Structure formats: C-alpha cells, structure tokens
VONU-756407 format. One record per residue: z, y, x of N, C-alpha, C, CB in turn; residue number from 1. Coordinates in pm, whole numbers. Glycine has a CB too. Layout:
BEGIN
   n.c3   n.c2   n.c1  ca.c3  ca.c2  ca.c1   c.c3   c.c2   c.c1  cb.c3  cb.c2  cb.c1   i
      Z      Y      X      Z      Y      X      Z      Y      X      Z      Y      X NUM
...
This chain:
BEGIN
   n.c3   n.c2   n.c1  ca.c3  ca.c2  ca.c1   c.c3   c.c2   c.c1  cb.c3  cb.c2  cb.c1   i
     -2   -114     78      6      0      8     -3    125     89    120     -3    -64   1
    -97    218     61   -104    339    141    -16    444     89   -242    390    147   2
     58    525    170    133    622    131     53    760    126    248    624    217   3
     92    835     24     18    960      7    100   1068     92      5   1001   -155   4
     38   1115    199    104   1215    291     54   1356    251     70   1184    448   5
    -11   1378    145    -57   1513    109     54   1594     65   -161   1511      2   6
     56   1725     81    163   1813     42    124   1868    -90    189   1926    144   7
    224   1883   -169    201   1942   -296    146   2089   -289    329   1939   -373   8
     57   2123   -374     -2   2262   -365    109   2363   -375   -109   2287   -479   9
    119   2459   -285    217   2557   -295    159   2677   -385    260   2602   -149  10
    256   2731   -459    210   2831   -559    187   2962   -479    319   2851   -680  11
     65   2994   -470     38   3134   -405     -4   3232   -504    -72   3129   -295  12
     75   3340   -497     44   3451   -595    -58   3544   -529    177   3534   -637  13
   -139   3602   -614   -232   3703   -570   -166   3834   -559   -348   3712   -662  14
   -219   3926   -497   -150   4065   -490   -130   4119   -617   -227   4166   -411  15
   -227   4102   -712   -220   4151   -840   -102   4092   -923   -348   4126   -905  16
    -89   3952   -914     22   3886   -979    152   3939   -932     17   3741   -957  17
    167   3956   -796    288   4008   -740    323   4147   -792    278   4010   -593  18
    218   4220   -802    231   4366   -844    279   4361   -992     86   4452   -828  19
    221   4270  -1079    259   4267  -1217    402   4214  -1227    162   4182  -1299  20
    447   4123  -1142    586   4075  -1148    672   4184  -1099    608   3947  -1066  21
    642   4262  -1008    723   4370   -955    736   4481  -1062    661   4425   -822  22
    635   4499  -1139    638   4601  -1241    737   4571  -1353    501   4618  -1296  23
    765   4441  -1371    862   4395  -1472   1012   4413  -1417    832   4240  -1511  24
   1030   4471  -1289   1151   4473  -1228   1207   4620  -1210   1138   4402  -1100  25
   1325   4643  -1237   1375   4779  -1214   1363   4831  -1069   1518   4785  -1255  26
   1353   4739   -978   1346   4801   -836   1208   4806   -793   1428   4721   -730  27
   1112   4780   -886    978   4795   -855    933   4937   -846    901   4727   -950  28
    852   4979   -751    812   5121   -747    667   5132   -781    838   5184   -608  29
    627   5218   -862    491   5258   -906    462   5392   -860    474   5252  -1056  30
    336   5414   -849    282   5548   -815    228   5622   -939    169   5534   -710  31
    270   5756   -942    211   5834  -1049     71   5887  -1003    306   5952  -1089  32
     13   5979  -1085   -125   6028  -1054   -128   6110   -920   -179   6118  -1175  33
     -6   6158   -885     -5   6236   -759     38   6160   -641     83   6351   -771  34
     53   6031   -664     97   5937   -550    242   5931   -528     35   5979   -419  35
    319   5992   -605    466   5996   -598    510   5859   -650    531   6120   -685  36
    619   5812   -589    683   5688   -628    769   5708   -761    774   5636   -507  37
    750   5625   -864    819   5635   -986    874   5497  -1024    729   5691  -1092  38
    992   5496  -1068   1061   5371  -1120   1031   5363  -1268   1223   5373  -1094  39
   1012   5241  -1310    980   5214  -1448   1089   5122  -1507    838   5152  -1462  40
   1114   5136  -1636   1214   5054  -1695   1133   4926  -1748   1295   5135  -1814  41
   1213   4831  -1789   1157   4706  -1851   1233   4668  -1972   1158   4588  -1754  42
   1243   4752  -2071   1319   4717  -2196   1224   4621  -2279   1361   4855  -2284  43
   1302   4529  -2347   1234   4450  -2445   1174   4533  -2554   1325   4351  -2501  44
   1077   4473  -2629   1023   4550  -2745   1133   4582  -2844    908   4470  -2817  45
   1220   4484  -2866   1332   4497  -2954   1421   4623  -2917   1414   4367  -2948  46
   1460   4627  -2789   1538   4737  -2734   1466   4872  -2757   1563   4715  -2583  47
   1338   4878  -2723   1255   4996  -2740   1260   5042  -2878   1115   4970  -2700  48
   1236   4947  -2970   1226   4976  -3114   1367   5029  -3163   1181   4843  -3196  49
   1474   4971  -3117   1605   5020  -3149   1629   5169  -3103   1708   4927  -3085  50
   1593   5188  -2975   1609   5323  -2924   1521   5424  -2986   1587   5325  -2782  51
   1399   5396  -3016   1306   5486  -3082   1356   5513  -3226   1162   5426  -3082  52
   1408   5418  -3290   1454   5430  -3426   1578   5525  -3428   1488   5286  -3486  53
   1670   5510  -3337   1784   5595  -3322   1742   5741  -3283   1879   5535  -3218  54
   1643   5752  -3192   1595   5891  -3156   1524   5957  -3270   1500   5887  -3033  55
   1452   5875  -3353   1384   5935  -3478   1497   5991  -3568   1293   5822  -3561  56
   1603   5917  -3580   1708   5971  -3668   1769   6104  -3604   1823   5858  -3690  57
   1793   6098  -3470   1840   6223  -3410   1750   6341  -3433   1857   6204  -3266  58
   1620   6316  -3417   1523   6409  -3433   1530   6470  -3577   1392   6347  -3403  59
   1539   6386  -3671   1561   6426  -3815   1682   6506  -3826   1572   6306  -3909  60
   1797   6472  -3772   1917   6546  -3777   1896   6682  -3724   2024   6477  -3704  61
   1832   6694  -3602   1803   6828  -3548   1723   6918  -3643   1728   6815  -3419  62
   1604   6853  -3703   1530   6935  -3803   1620   6982  -3918   1410   6855  -3861  63
   1715   6892  -3960   1808   6927  -4072   1896   7040  -4030   1895   6805  -4115  64
   1943   7045  -3907   2026   7153  -3858   1955   7281  -3856   2076   7123  -3724  65
   1817   7269  -3815   1740   7402  -3809   1735   7449  -3956   1583   7387  -3744  66
   1706   7363  -4055   1693   7399  -4190   1828   7461  -4241   1650   7275  -4272  67
   1939   7407  -4195   2069   7463  -4234   2085   7604  -4193   2180   7382  -4176  68
   2048   7626  -4068   2061   7766  -4007   1965   7852  -4079   2031   7771  -3849  69
   1837   7806  -4112   1740   7890  -4183   1798   7925  -4320   1601   7818  -4197  70
   1869   7837  -4385   1927   7865  -4506   2066   7933  -4509   1932   7748  -4574  71
   2100   7983  -4387   2232   8055  -4382   2344   7968  -4426   2231   8179  -4470  72
   2341   7844  -4392   2452   7743  -4435   2577   7786  -4360   2415   7584  -4399  73
   2693   7762  -4418   2826   7798  -4363   2837   7736  -4227   2943   7750  -4456  74
   2879   7818  -4123   2879   7770  -3983   2959   7635  -3964   2942   7881  -3892  75
   3075   7614  -4028   3156   7494  -4005   3057   7365  -4051   3303   7505  -4097  76
   2982   7387  -4152   2905   7267  -4195   2798   7244  -4091   2840   7285  -4340  77
   2738   7345  -4033   2634   7334  -3935   2692   7269  -3808   2573   7473  -3904  78
   2809   7310  -3773   2879   7253  -3655   2909   7108  -3673   3008   7327  -3627  79
   2940   7072  -3783   2972   6934  -3823   2842   6851  -3794   3018   6925  -3982  80
   2728   6902  -3848   2596   6832  -3827   2562   6822  -3682   2482   6905  -3899  81
   2597   6929  -3599   2562   6933  -3466   2643   6818  -3395   2590   7076  -3407  82
   2773   6812  -3433   2859   6702  -3377   2796   6563  -3404   3005   6708  -3442  83
   2748   6543  -3525   2700   6420  -3569   2572   6379  -3482   2670   6430  -3723  84
   2488   6480  -3463   2367   6463  -3377   2402   6434  -3234   2279   6587  -3381  85
   2500   6503  -3177   2544   6474  -3047   2596   6329  -3042   2651   6574  -3005  86
   2676   6293  -3128   2732   6161  -3130   2622   6054  -3138   2828   6148  -3247  87
   2521   6075  -3220   2410   5975  -3231   2330   5977  -3091   2309   6015  -3361  88
   2311   6086  -3030   2242   6095  -2902   2329   6026  -2794   2212   6245  -2865  89
   2463   6045  -2798   2552   5981  -2708   2541   5826  -2725   2696   6032  -2732  90
   2517   5780  -2844   2506   5634  -2868   2376   5577  -2795   2500   5605  -3028  91
   2276   5651  -2808   2151   5614  -2738   2177   5609  -2597   2037   5709  -2766  92
   2250   5708  -2528   2277   5709  -2389   2367   5587  -2351   2344   5842  -2351  93
   2456   5553  -2440   2549   5439  -2410   2473   5313  -2397   2656   5421  -2519  94
   2377   5291  -2493   2301   5168  -2495   2216   5164  -2373   2217   5156  -2622  95
   2143   5270  -2340   2063   5275  -2215   2142   5251  -2096   1996   5405  -2199  96
   2267   5303  -2082   2344   5289  -1963   2390   5147  -1950   2461   5385  -1961  97
   2428   5088  -2070   2470   4945  -2061   2364   4860  -2015   2518   4893  -2189  98
   2247   4874  -2068   2128   4801  -2030   2095   4812  -1885   2014   4845  -2108  99
   2095   4944  -1844   2070   4980  -1707   2166   4913  -1612   2077   5125  -1691 100
   2292   4916  -1645   2389   4848  -1557   2376   4700  -1550   2524   4879  -1600 101
   2342   4634  -1665   2330   4498  -1669   2208   4436  -1609   2340   4461  -1795 102
   2102   4523  -1590   1984   4470  -1544   1931   4541  -1418   1888   4473  -1651 103
   1899   4663  -1436   1849   4748  -1311   1946   4757  -1200   1816   4895  -1351 104
   2067   4785  -1227   2167   4817  -1121   2192   4677  -1051   2309   4886  -1184 105
   2214   4566  -1126   2235   4440  -1078   2118   4396   -990   2259   4347  -1189 106
   1999   4404  -1043   1877   4360   -962   1867   4440   -827   1742   4383  -1048 107
   1889   4568   -840   1875   4650   -719   1985   4626   -621   1871   4795   -754 108
   2105   4599   -647   2205   4557   -569   2172   4420   -501   2324   4553   -649 109
   2124   4321   -587   2087   4196   -532   1973   4211   -434   2052   4101   -639 110
   1889   4310   -449   1775   4339   -357   1816   4411   -233   1669   4420   -426 111
   1949   4437   -230   1999   4513   -111   1999   4659   -116   1926   4479      1 112
   1968   4712   -229   1954   4861   -254   2092   4910   -297   1841   4895   -369 113
   2183   4916   -208   2324   4952   -250   2334   5108   -279   2431   4910   -132 114
   2231   5185   -239   2234   5329   -273   2225   5354   -428   2118   5401   -201 115
   2199   5248   -499   2183   5258   -643   2315   5288   -707   2124   5130   -702 116
   2418   5250   -641   2556   5280   -694   2580   5431   -700   2667   5212   -602 117
   2544   5499   -587   2552   5640   -581   2469   5711   -696   2504   5684   -446 118
   2350   5659   -705   2257   5708   -812   2329   5690   -951   2113   5625   -809 119
   2389   5576   -973   2452   5547  -1101   2565   5644  -1125   2503   5402  -1107 120
   2650   5672  -1023   2761   5763  -1039   2720   5902  -1069   2843   5764   -920 121
   2610   5944  -1013   2550   6076  -1043   2514   6083  -1188   2424   6103   -957 122
   2442   5982  -1235   2404   5968  -1375   2517   5972  -1467   2331   5844  -1396 123
   2617   5891  -1439   2745   5884  -1523   2809   6027  -1537   2854   5782  -1454 124
   2815   6095  -1418   2876   6228  -1419   2798   6321  -1517   2877   6288  -1273 125
   2669   6310  -1511   2580   6396  -1597   2607   6356  -1743   2421   6376  -1560 126
   2623   6234  -1785   2648   6194  -1911   2782   6235  -1966   2633   6058  -1916 127
   2874   6247  -1873   3015   6283  -1907   3045   6422  -1922   3104   6235  -1810 128
   2942   6510  -1897   2969   6658  -1913   2995   6705  -2052   2854   6735  -1861 129
C-alpha cells in the first residue's frame, strides 16, 4: 500500500480577500478620497437599524422642540423636552460605546494597539461633559 505524502492545499488569500477581511475589523485602516487613513466600524445590520431608529426619534424630538419655541411654549416645557432629547441621544452614545468597547477596543488591544486605551479615555471624557 502506497502512502500519500502530498500536503493538503494551504488556504491562500488574495490581497483583495485580505483587504475585505480587514475592512470588517475595527483595526483595519481604509483610505479616504484624499488618501488619509480612516477607521470604519463594523456594526451588524440589526445594530445599525436600532441606532438609526433611535436617531430618527431624536431628530423628531429636536424638530418638536423647534416647533415649541416657534409657538412661544412655556420655557419649562421646552426645557423638559430638551432634557428628553439629550437623554435619548445619550442612550445612543451608550450603545455605541458598549459595542465599541466589546469589539473594536478588544480587537485592537489583541492586535497590540495599546494606544487605543488612551483614545477611549479621551472619548469617554467627551461623552461625560
């Protein structure tokens, strides 16, 4: 009986496949039209839909606030609506931050990009103003 000494075919990715795979990662770098490096997110369609839906509601709240001001609505009522819109926008920020920490931050740390922690701290400080 003859033994098969052939090696299994190794999976070789083309540059295009590697580029597509990197584009699905938070630590992948893309170039904009001016050749500047730009990071891209990789949210699921479900997450994008959720975020867009929430932002649409915030947008509606802002239009409503503009209408209240136009109608000379009592200041306290307008301020209450502003607080509600701010709260809704903060909710969107919290969702994004959570997803960012669980995926992008973890991936970049695993890739050896420890400077991402400083980037995250700057972002958290901005959110907490």
